[in-house]
N, C-alpha and C positions, 0 to 999 in steps of 0.2 A: 586818289593815289593809293597804291598798295603799300602795306607795311611789311617789311622783311625782317626776319630775325637772323642775327649773325653771332658767331662764337669765335673768340680769339684763340689761335692755336697755341699761344705762349701762356697768357695769364688766365685763360678759360673764362674770361668775362663774356657774358651773354647780354646782348643789347638789341633793341629794335630801332629801325630807321624807316621813315616814310620816304620813299623814293619814287620818282617818276620813271616811266619806262624808258624815257630818253636820257636819263641820268647815267653817267659812267658807272661801271660796277665798283662797289666799295671793296677795297683790297687791304686796307690797314686799320688796325684797332685804334680808336681815338684815345684810349688810355695809355697803351704802351708802344704803339707803332708797329707791332708784329702783324703778320698776315692773318686774315680772317677767312672764315668759310660761311656760306649761307646755310642756315639750318632749315631743313625741310620737315614740316610738321603735317599732321593729319588735318583734314578740313574741319573747321570749327562749326559748320552748320550742316545739318542733314535734313532733307525733306522726306517726310514719311506721310503716308495716307493718300487718299485720292485727290485728284485735281492738280498734281504737279507734273504729270507726264502728258505728252502729246496724245497718247492713245486713250487717256481717261475720258475725253469728250466725244469719242466716236460712238456712233450707234452700233448695236450688235447687228450684223448682217443676217438677213433671213435666208434660209436655205430653201431652195425649190428643186423639186425633182424634175428631170427632163422626161417627157412622155414620148 
């Protein structure tokens, strides 16, 4: 299940909630009851190097000239 980060619009409290995709959207702050917004952050994992892409395992195609 994914973890989402929220921020309260009134008290500015930031908190994380583990939510299922089927759960209703969280709309109120558990601390003060004011509206919340979902915080969008950058991805926490980055794949670098060879072996992570579909094209890494392909053989180099040989070029042949037409006679």
